[in-house]
C-alpha positions in Angstrom: 23.0 135.3 45.7 24.2 131.8 44.8 22.1 128.7 45.2 21.0 128.3 48.8 22.3 125.2 50.6 21.1 123.0 53.5 23.6 121.5 55.8 22.6 118.8 58.3 24.8 118.3 61.3 24.7 115.0 63.3 26.7 113.5 66.1 27.1 109.7 66.5 26.3 110.1 70.2 25.4 112.8 72.7 27.9 115.1 74.2 30.1 115.6 71.1 29.2 119.3 70.8 26.8 119.2 67.8 24.5 122.0 69.1 27.3 124.2 70.3 29.2 124.0 67.0 26.0 124.5 64.9 25.3 127.7 66.8 28.8 129.1 66.5 29.1 128.1 62.8 25.9 129.9 62.0 27.0 133.1 63.8 30.4 132.9 62.0 28.8 132.5 58.6 26.4 135.4 59.2 28.6 137.9 61.0 32.2 137.1 59.8 31.4 136.1 56.2 28.3 138.2 55.5 26.3 135.1 54.6 22.6 135.0 55.6 22.2 131.9 57.7 19.3 130.3 59.6 19.3 127.5 62.1 16.7 124.7 62.3 17.0 123.0 65.7 15.5 119.5 65.8 17.4 118.4 68.9 16.4 120.8 71.6 13.2 121.9 73.1 11.5 125.1 72.2 12.9 128.1 74.0 16.3 126.6 74.8 17.8 127.9 71.5 17.2 131.5 72.6 19.4 130.9 75.7 22.0 129.0 73.8 22.3 131.3 70.8 22.3 134.7 72.4 22.9 136.2 68.9 20.8 139.0 67.6 19.4 138.8 64.0 19.9 135.0 63.6 16.8 133.3 62.4 16.0 130.2 64.4 13.3 127.6 63.9 12.9 125.3 67.0 12.3 121.6 67.0 8.7 122.3 68.1 8.2 124.7 65.2 9.6 122.2 62.7 7.2 119.5 63.8 5.0 120.2 60.9 7.7 119.0 58.6 10.8 120.5 56.9 9.0 120.6 53.5 6.9 123.4 55.0 9.7 125.2 56.8 12.7 125.0 54.4 11.3 126.8 51.3 10.6 129.9 53.3 14.1 129.9 54.9 15.9 129.2 51.6 14.2 132.3 50.0 16.1 134.7 52.3 19.1 132.7 53.5 22.3 131.4 51.8 22.7 128.6 54.4 20.2 126.7 56.5 21.9 124.6 59.3 19.9 121.7 60.6 21.0 120.4 64.1 19.8 116.8 64.0 21.4 116.0 67.4 22.4 112.4 68.0 19.1 110.6 67.5 17.7 109.6 64.1 14.1 110.8 64.6 11.8 110.8 61.6 12.4 114.6 61.3 16.2 113.9 61.3 15.8 111.4 58.5 13.7 114.0 56.6 16.6 116.4 57.1 19.0 114.0 55.4 16.8 114.0 52.3 16.8 117.8 52.1 20.5 118.2 52.8 23.1 119.3 50.2 25.9 118.4 52.7 26.0 116.3 55.8 28.5 116.9 58.6 29.2 114.3 61.2 30.6 115.8 64.4 32.9 113.5 66.3 35.5 113.6 69.1 38.8 111.7 69.0 37.9 108.9 71.5 37.4 105.2 71.0 33.7 105.0 71.7 32.8 108.0 69.4 35.0 106.7 66.6 33.4 103.2 66.8 30.0 104.8 66.7 31.1 106.9 63.7 32.0 103.8 61.7 28.7 102.2 62.5 26.9 105.4 61.6 28.7 105.6 58.2 27.5 102.0 57.5 24.0 103.0 58.4 24.1 106.0 56.1 25.3 103.8 53.2 22.4 101.4 53.8 20.1 104.4 53.6 21.5 105.2 50.1 23.3 108.4 51.3 26.3 108.9 48.9 29.4 109.3 51.0 30.6 112.1 48.8 28.1 114.4 50.5 29.2 113.4 54.0 32.2 115.1 55.7 33.6 114.9 59.2 34.2 117.7 61.7 36.7 116.7 64.5 35.7 118.5 67.7 38.1 118.7 70.7 40.9 117.8 68.4 44.3 117.0 70.0 42.6 116.9 73.5 44.8 115.3 76.1 44.4 111.5 76.5 42.7 111.0 73.1 43.8 110.0 69.6 45.8 112.3 67.4 44.1 113.9 64.3 46.3 111.8 62.1 45.1 108.6 63.7 41.5 109.7 63.3 42.1 110.4 59.6 43.5 107.0 59.1 40.6 105.3 60.9 37.7 107.0 59.0 36.9 106.6 55.3 35.6 110.2 55.1 37.3 113.6 54.7 37.8 115.7 57.8 37.1 119.3 56.7 37.5 121.0 60.0 39.4 120.4 63.3 38.1 122.3 66.3 40.5 122.4 69.2 39.6 121.6 72.8 39.0 124.8 74.8 36.8 124.1 77.7 37.5 127.5 79.4 36.3 129.5 76.4 33.2 127.3 75.9 32.3 127.4 79.6 32.5 131.2 79.7 30.5 131.4 76.5 27.7 129.2 78.0 27.7 131.1 81.3 27.4 134.4 79.4 24.8 132.9 76.9 26.9 134.3 74.1 28.4 132.1 71.3 32.2 131.9 71.8 32.8 133.3 68.3 31.3 136.5 69.6 32.5 136.3 73.2 36.1 135.3 72.4 36.7 136.0 68.7 40.5 135.7 69.0 40.6 132.4 70.8 41.9 129.3 69.0 38.5 127.6 68.9 36.8 130.7 67.5 39.5 131.0 64.8 39.0 127.3 63.9 35.2 127.8 63.5 35.8 130.9 61.4 38.2 128.9 59.1 35.5 126.2 58.9 32.9 128.7 57.8 35.3 130.2 55.3 35.9 126.8 53.8 32.1 126.2 53.4 31.7 129.5 51.7 34.6 129.1 49.3 34.1 125.5 48.3 30.8 125.1 46.5 31.9 121.7 45.2 31.3 120.3 48.7 27.5 120.4 48.1 25.5 117.8 46.1 21.9 117.7 45.0 19.2 116.1 47.2 19.3 112.4 47.7 16.4 109.9 48.1 16.8 107.6 51.0 16.2 103.9 50.7 13.1 103.8 52.9 13.2 100.0 53.0 16.3 100.3 55.1 14.6 102.6 57.6 13.5 101.2 61.0 10.0 99.9 61.1 9.4 100.2 64.8 7.5 103.4 64.3 9.2 104.9 67.3 9.2 108.7 67.6 13.0 108.6 68.0 15.7 105.9 67.8 19.3 106.2 69.0 21.8 105.7 66.2 23.2 102.8 68.2 19.8 101.1 67.9 19.8 101.6 64.1 23.2 100.0 64.0 22.0 96.9 65.8 23.6 97.7 69.2 20.3 97.8 71.1 18.8 94.6 72.3 16.1 93.5 69.9 12.7 92.6 71.1 12.3 88.9 71.8 9.1 86.9 71.4 6.8 86.8 74.4 8.5 84.7 77.1 6.0 82.3 78.7 7.8 82.5 82.0 7.5 86.3 82.0 3.8 86.0 81.3 3.4 83.5 84.1 5.3 85.8 86.5 2.9 88.7 85.6 -0.2 86.6 86.2 1.1 85.3 89.6 2.2 88.8 90.6 -1.3 90.2 89.8 -2.9 87.4 91.9 -0.5 88.0 94.7 -1.6 91.6 95.0 -5.2 90.2 95.4 -4.2 87.4 97.8 -1.8 89.4 100.0 -2.4 92.8 101.5 1.1 94.2 101.3 0.2 97.2 103.5 -0.5 94.8 106.4 2.8 93.2 106.1 5.3 94.6 108.6 7.9 95.6 106.0 9.9 97.5 108.6 10.4 94.1 110.3 12.6 93.1 107.2 15.5 94.7 109.1 15.1 91.9 111.7 16.6 88.7 110.1 14.2 86.4 112.1 11.0 88.4 111.2 12.2 88.9 107.7 12.6 85.1 107.3 9.1 84.6 108.6 7.5 87.1 106.2 9.4 85.7 103.2 8.2 82.2 104.2 4.5 83.4 104.1 5.0 85.0 100.7 6.8 82.0 99.4 4.0 79.7 100.4 1.4 81.9 98.6 3.6 81.9 95.5 3.8 78.1 95.5 0.1 77.8 95.9 -0.5 80.1 93.0 2.0 78.3 90.8 -0.1 75.1 91.3 -3.3 76.9 90.6 -1.9 78.4 87.4 -0.7 75.0 86.4 2.7 76.5 86.1 4.5 74.5 88.7 8.0 74.2 87.3 9.4 70.6 87.6 13.1 71.5 87.6 14.0 72.4 91.3 16.7 75.0 90.5 14.5 76.8 88.0 11.5 76.7 90.4 13.7 78.1 93.2 14.9 80.9 91.0 11.4 81.7 89.9 10.1 81.9 93.4 13.1 84.1 94.4 12.4 86.5 91.5 8.7 86.7 92.5 9.6 87.4 96.1 12.0 90.1 95.0 9.4 91.6 92.7 6.7 91.6 95.4 8.7 92.6 98.5 12.1 93.8 97.4 13.7 95.7 94.5 12.7 93.2 91.9 15.4 92.6 89.2 17.7 95.0 91.1 18.2 92.7 94.0 20.9 90.6 92.4 22.6 93.7 91.1 22.6 95.4 94.5 24.3 92.3 95.9 26.9 92.0 93.1 30.0 93.6 94.6 31.5 94.2 91.1 28.6 96.4 90.0 29.3 100.1 90.8 26.3 101.8 89.1 22.8 100.6 88.3 20.9 102.7 85.7 17.2 102.0 85.1 16.0 103.8 81.9 12.6 102.0 81.9 11.1 98.6 82.6 13.0 96.9 79.8 16.3 98.7 80.0 18.6 98.2 83.0 22.2 99.1 82.6 25.1 98.4 85.0 28.7 99.6 85.2 31.0 96.7 86.0 34.7 97.1 86.1 34.4 100.3 84.2 32.2 99.0 81.5 28.6 100.1 80.9 26.5 97.2 79.8 22.8 96.5 79.1 21.7 93.6 81.3 19.0 91.0 80.4 17.1 91.8 83.6 13.7 93.5 83.2 10.9 94.9 85.4 7.4 93.4 84.9 5.9 96.8 84.2 6.2 100.5 84.5 4.2 100.4 87.7 6.8 98.0 89.2 9.5 100.6 88.6 7.5 103.2 90.4 6.9 100.8 93.3 10.6 100.0 93.6 11.4 103.7 93.7 8.9 104.3 96.4 10.1 101.3 98.3 13.7 102.7 98.2 12.9 106.2 99.4 9.9 105.7 101.8 12.1 104.4 104.7 14.3 107.5 104.3 11.3 109.8 104.9 11.3 111.1 101.4 8.4 111.5 99.0 8.1 111.3 95.2 4.9 112.1 93.3 3.7 114.3 90.5 4.2 117.4 92.7 7.7 116.3 93.7 8.8 114.2 90.7 12.6 114.2 91.5 14.4 113.0 94.5 17.9 112.4 95.8 18.5 110.0 98.6 21.1 107.8 100.3 20.7 104.2 101.2 21.7 102.9 104.6 24.9 101.4 103.1 25.9 104.8 101.7 24.8 104.2 98.1 23.4 107.3 96.4 20.0 107.2 94.7 18.4 109.6 92.2 14.9 109.0 90.8 13.0 111.0 88.3 9.4 110.2 87.3 6.9 111.7 84.9 6.2 114.4 84.0 9.9 115.4 84.3 10.9 112.0 82.9 9.1 112.2 79.6 9.0 108.5 78.7 9.5 106.3 81.7 10.5 106.6 85.4 14.3 106.7 85.7 16.4 105.4 88.6 20.1 105.8 89.1 22.0 104.1 92.0 25.7 104.8 92.6 26.7 101.9 94.9 28.8 102.5 97.9 32.0 100.5 97.5 32.8 98.1 100.3 36.5 98.0 99.5 38.8 100.8 100.9 41.5 101.5 98.4 44.9 102.8 99.2 47.6 104.4 97.0 49.2 101.0 96.2 45.8 99.8 94.9 45.5 102.7 92.5 49.0 102.1 91.2 48.3 98.4 90.8 45.2 99.4 88.7 47.3 101.7 86.5 45.6 104.9 87.7 48.9 106.7 88.4 52.6 106.2 88.6 54.8 105.7 91.6 56.4 109.1 91.1 52.9 110.8 91.1 51.9 108.9 94.2 55.1 109.9 96.1 54.7 113.5 95.2 51.1 113.7 96.2 51.9 112.1 99.5 54.5 114.8 100.2 52.0 117.5 99.3 49.3 116.1 101.6 51.6 115.5 104.5 53.0 119.0 104.2 49.7 120.8 104.0 49.3 121.8 100.4 45.8 122.8 99.3 44.6 120.3 96.7 41.6 120.2 94.4 40.8 116.9 92.6 38.9 117.6 89.4 37.3 115.4 86.7 34.0 114.3 85.2 31.3 112.2 86.7 32.5 108.7 87.6 36.2 109.6 86.9 37.3 108.5 90.4 37.5 111.9 92.1 36.0 110.7 95.4 38.1 107.5 95.5 41.3 109.6 94.9 40.2 112.1 97.6 39.7 109.2 100.0 43.2 107.8 99.2 44.9 111.2 99.6 43.2 111.8 103.0 44.9 108.7 104.3 48.2 110.6 104.3 47.0 113.1 106.8 48.9 112.6 110.1 47.0 110.9 112.8 47.6 113.7 115.3 45.5 116.2 113.3 41.8 116.9 113.7 40.0 116.3 110.4 36.4 117.4 109.6 34.8 116.2 106.4 31.7 117.8 104.9 29.7 116.0 102.2 26.4 116.1 100.4 26.1 112.3 100.6 28.6 110.7 103.0 31.1 108.6 100.9 34.5 109.3 102.5 35.9 106.7 104.9 38.9 107.9 106.7 41.1 105.6 108.8 42.2 108.3 111.3 40.8 108.3 114.8 40.4 112.0 115.1 37.8 112.4 112.3 34.5 114.2 112.4 32.1 113.4 109.5 29.3 115.9 108.7 26.6 115.4 106.1 24.2 118.0 104.6 20.5 117.5 105.0 17.8 118.3 102.5 14.5 119.9 103.4 11.7 117.6 104.6 8.3 117.2 102.9 7.2 120.4 104.5 10.2 122.2 103.0 11.8 122.7 106.4 15.0 121.5 108.1 17.5 122.0 105.3 21.1 122.2 106.3 23.5 123.1 103.4 27.2 122.4 103.0 27.7 126.1 103.4 26.0 126.0 106.8 28.1 123.1 107.9 31.3 124.7 106.6 30.8 127.9 108.6 30.1 125.8 111.7 33.2 123.7 111.0 35.4 126.8 111.4 34.2 127.0 115.1 35.2 123.3 115.7 39.0 123.9 115.7 39.8 121.8 112.6 43.3 121.1 111.4 42.1 119.9 108.1 38.8 120.5 106.2 37.8 118.1 103.5 34.7 119.0 101.4 33.5 116.0 99.4 32.6 118.2 96.4 32.3 122.0 95.9 29.2 122.7 93.9 27.7 125.8 95.3 28.2 129.0 97.3 30.3 127.3 99.9 33.2 127.6 97.4 33.9 131.2 98.4 34.0 130.2 102.1 36.4 127.3 101.3 38.8 129.6 99.4 38.8 132.2 102.2 39.5 129.4 104.8 42.4 128.1 102.7 43.7 131.7 102.7 43.4 132.2 106.4 45.3 129.4 108.0 43.5 126.2 107.1 46.2 124.8 104.9 46.1 121.2 103.8 42.4 121.4 102.8 41.1 119.0 100.1 38.0 119.0 97.9 36.7 117.8 94.5 35.3 119.7 91.6 33.5 118.8 88.4 35.8 120.1 85.5 37.1 118.9 82.2 40.7 120.0 82.8 42.8 121.9 85.3 42.4 125.0 83.2 38.6 124.5 83.1 38.5 124.4 86.9 39.2 128.1 87.1 36.1 129.0 85.1 34.2 126.6 87.3 35.4 128.1 90.5 34.6 131.6 89.1 31.0 130.5 88.5 30.6 128.9 91.9 32.0 131.9 93.8 29.6 134.2 91.9 26.8 132.0 93.2 27.5 133.5 96.6 25.8 136.7 95.4 29.0 138.6 96.1 29.9 141.4 93.7 33.6 140.7 93.0 35.5 141.3 89.8 36.9 138.2 88.0 40.5 139.2 88.8 39.7 139.5 92.6 38.2 136.0 92.5 41.1 134.6 90.6 43.6 136.2 93.0 41.8 134.4 95.8 42.0 131.1 93.9 45.7 131.5 93.1 46.5 132.4 96.7 44.4 129.5 98.1 45.0 126.5 95.8 48.4 124.9 95.3 47.6 121.8 93.2 45.0 120.6 90.8 44.9 116.8 90.3 42.8 115.9 87.3 41.2 112.5 86.8 39.5 111.0 83.7 37.6 107.9 82.9 38.9 106.7 79.5 36.9 105.0 76.8 37.9 101.5 78.1 36.4 102.3 81.5 39.8 102.8 83.3 40.4 105.8 85.5 43.6 107.7 85.2 45.2 110.7 86.9 45.9 112.6 83.8 47.3 115.9 85.3 49.1 116.9 88.4 49.3 120.6 87.9 50.5 123.5 90.0 48.6 126.8 90.0 51.6 129.2 89.5 50.1 132.7 89.4 48.0 135.2 87.5 49.1 137.3 84.5 48.3 140.9 83.5 45.2 139.7 81.6 43.7 138.0 84.7 44.4 134.6 83.3 45.6 132.0 85.8 48.9 130.3 84.9 49.7 126.7 85.4 52.7 124.3 85.5 52.1 120.7 84.6 54.2 118.5 86.8 53.0 115.0 85.7 50.8 114.0 82.7 49.2 110.9 81.3 49.3 110.6 77.5 47.3 108.0 75.7 49.3 106.4 72.9 46.8 103.9 71.5 44.5 101.0 72.3 45.4 97.3 73.0 44.1 94.1 71.6 41.3 94.1 74.2 40.4 97.7 73.4 42.2 98.9 76.6 43.8 102.3 76.6 47.6 102.3 76.3 49.6 105.3 77.5 52.4 106.7 79.5 52.7 108.6 82.8 55.3 111.3 82.1 57.0 113.9 84.3 57.2 117.1 82.3 60.5 118.3 83.9 58.7 121.2 85.6 59.6 121.5 89.2 57.0 122.9 91.7 57.7 126.4 93.0 57.3 125.3 96.6 60.2 122.8 96.6 62.5 125.4 98.2 59.9 126.0 100.9 59.8 122.2 101.6 63.5 121.9 101.7 63.8 124.8 104.2 61.4 122.8 106.5 63.8 119.8 106.3 61.7 117.8 103.9 63.8 115.5 101.7 62.5 115.2 98.2 64.0 113.0 95.5 64.0 115.5 92.6 64.6 112.6 90.2 60.9 112.0 90.2 60.6 115.1 88.0 63.0 113.9 85.4 61.2 113.7 82.1 63.1 110.6 81.1 61.4 108.7 83.8 58.2 107.9 81.9 56.2 104.9 83.0 54.0 102.8 80.8 50.4 102.6 82.1 49.2 99.2 83.2 46.3 97.7 81.2 44.0 96.0 83.8 40.5 96.8 82.5 38.7 94.0 80.7 35.3 93.8 79.1 32.7 92.1 81.4 29.5 90.5 80.1 26.4 90.8 82.3 
């Protein structure tokens, strides 16, 4: 056996597929190239690797097992294995830095999008500062040539390192692999993605010159915070640095502590805060106590504006949502993400930004969480450390506290937008072209079943709301949602919302319960806010039995991925159906898949309008892309540039529509009618 080699794999950020590729590369090396291979997982918790790997005979050392140090683990592994793959994840922990020192080759896993490539460049600079020779660092491009991202040639030009492997995007194969708990190189060995990983493994085996001897890191360049783990972005200077103690914050903490002693908050009638007059009276009492304490602390601020702001912040801290109050009121903020007392992010105009706002303490975060959910009849504590809720204005809230949240209590608020968008607004924002909009209007009016797919925050619900506006006023519409977000303009609209169990575990009403009841309410149209469970089978059956024109959304990475997602959701119904039978139901029920994406600049685009055309002899669903969005580059303000393009494919149901007297301008399908996307998103500082 030739000299054993250690390969460390690292991603510049989470979600690029480092763990999935490590697993499949290891299996390909061992089974396809007869090369003994072990995996050392530093990035996942003990036990998960067994679920993810699903491969017999592959030696795995978990992150927990490796906590004693690689110096103890590696010698044993290298005695019996040709390759040891170390999955270092996306965080440079002390163990990950140790893995760099033991590596003969380092592989950076990236995807061809703006954010990941920028992080890659910063990571490369950090590696140079750590004295890592770039000759031992190579790049693996995952999800290569995926729609809406950069071409491989553009990635090669932008990075100073060699790309030794390009792994194509194949969400369907990867999803099926994860569902079966079998690596895709075993589950689908003939797929393009499996072949690419196999070629990658062959390249490593046949090119010993890729590997170099161990390197010694420049430990003076290592972070000195002593943290157990640090994001790569923090090492690259992206995270906010700790500032010296702020006297104003210290003053606020002292006054806040004394307010707890001076005021019995439990005796204050906080429910009266819903009454403007009583709320003003209570706030006046609290304000007077604050002013008295400021004088006693000899901290009375002379500047009137600063004093007013300080008093407001203290009132917000003591009675309201603390530093979140201003963010809740800011109409441009769409998401508020609290990762801990000192880390509050917001999404504003599509940009995720770290704010300067901070909580006084960890306890204040917990207090704010309780203050949000208590009026809703919900409870959060150690026995029930995770909760979903909806605020009176419709905003969605999710909170997770220790022990599930390992470091700090976490709070996420998806604000309920006050503006009601229409199709013209989406076109003005560059989300889709006029041809796409006209075609979708025809499909909704004439009762085509449509699924809107996309990732979290990609604009699925907004688009669903806009599409529903085209439903004729004389039809009876029933909407079913987990958390009510849809706002229809039609008069004959019935809105239903699922209900979670109460603190005694009783009273739950699921979407499936509501859906079955809806069928007894004589609906013309059924709209499900999102299919995420066993109600999916009922929805497909309803679409197949006379409830045409139904609409819903689905989490999926592409129109093709939506089929695997629907397969999984139908199987959640505990019904024993073969895959082909499920897919025949899908093909018969669903006419169009409209796919949305949030691009790296924060803009939302409709990237696919796709018809489901049938099913082949191999039980694979076939598609016809009608319209596509293709990203062509980035502008001077880092905005995504691209083109909305008809493909030339004409939907199979055009003849049916013409037979019903529907006039359709078939010129909208002309592939020469491409439209340049508008660039409207701009960076926003918070």
